[in-house]
Structures are given as structure tokens and as C-alpha cells.
C-alpha positions in Angstrom: 8.3 -3.1 -13.4 6.6 -6.1 -11.8 10.1 -7.5 -10.9 11.0 -4.4 -9.0 7.7 -4.2 -7.2 8.1 -7.8 -6.1 11.7 -7.1 -4.9 10.5 -4.2 -2.8 7.4 -5.9 -1.5 9.3 -9.0 -0.6 11.5 -6.9 1.7 8.7 -4.8 3.0 6.4 -7.7 3.8 9.2 -9.1 6.1 9.7 -5.8 7.8 5.9 -5.6 8.5 6.2 -8.8 10.5 7.1 -6.6 13.5 5.4 -5.8 16.8 5.4 -2.1 15.7 3.1 -2.9 12.8 -0.5 -2.1 13.8 -3.4 -1.1 11.7 -0.9 0.7 9.5 2.8 0.3 8.6 4.0 1.6 12.0 1.3 1.7 14.6 -2.4 2.5 14.6 -2.3 5.8 12.8 -1.1 6.5 9.3 2.4 7.7 8.8 4.5 8.7 5.8 5.3 5.0 5.3 1.6 4.4 4.5 1.5 7.5 2.2 4.4 5.9 0.3 2.9 2.4 0.3 -0.5 3.2 -1.2 0.8 4.5 -4.6 3.1 1.5 -4.9 0.2 -0.9 -4.3 -1.9 1.1 -6.8 0.9 0.7 -9.4 1.3 -3.0 -8.6 -2.4 -3.5 -9.3 -2.2 -1.4 -12.4 0.6 -3.7 -13.7 -1.3 -6.8 -12.6 1.2 -7.9 -9.9 -0.2 -10.8 -7.9 -0.4 -9.5 -4.3 -1.3 -12.9 -2.8 2.2 -13.2 -1.3 1.8 -9.9 0.5 -1.0 -10.2 3.0 0.3 -7.5 5.4 0.8 -5.0 2.6 -2.7 -5.8 1.2 -4.3 -5.5 4.6 -2.6 -2.2 5.4 -3.5 -0.8 1.9 -7.1 -1.7 2.6 -7.0 0.1 6.0 -5.6 3.2 4.3 -8.2 3.1 1.6 -11.0 3.1 4.2 -9.9 6.6 5.2 -11.5 9.3 3.1 -8.2 11.2 2.7 -6.6 8.3 1.0 -9.7 7.5 -1.1 -9.9 11.2 -2.2 -6.2 11.1 -3.3 -6.6 8.1 -5.6 -5.7 8.9 -9.2 -9.2 8.2 -10.5 -10.6 10.8 -8.1 -8.5 13.7 -9.3 -10.1 16.5 -11.3 -8.0 15.8 -14.4 -8.7 12.0 -14.5 -9.9 10.9 -17.8 
């Protein structure tokens, strides 16, 4: 799994080196791209993938997690979380 996360993150990190990247993946408000990114970062952390090579991905994930809607959606915050 870590291999495939790195493959995808390598490509995404390069795409995020764009003038369209702002606080989030595409601009300064969250989009569907951010909604897709956050669970991937969660899984990368769960499987102990080193995110040091992905500063933009890490920064954007942190921006997302500052928003109450993203924090509330985290798996550990769901009613059926163990």
C-alpha cells in the first residue's frame, strides 16, 4: 500500500507546484480535490508512510484539518469509532 501512496503522492506533489494552488489544492477554498486528498493522507499516516517528501500535500492537509467540517469527518470522530 505504501508503494501506491508514494506513486500517487509523487505525481500530486508535482501538480501542486502550480500557481493555481493556494491554501488548498486548487485555490483558497476547499474543493473536491481536498475532500479526496484528506483520506489519502489519513491512510498514508495509518500505514506509516513518511510524508517528508510531500510538503505541499502535508501543508494542504493541515489547512483542511483546521476546518471543523474536515475534523468532524475524521474516522476517529464517527459515532461508530471504537
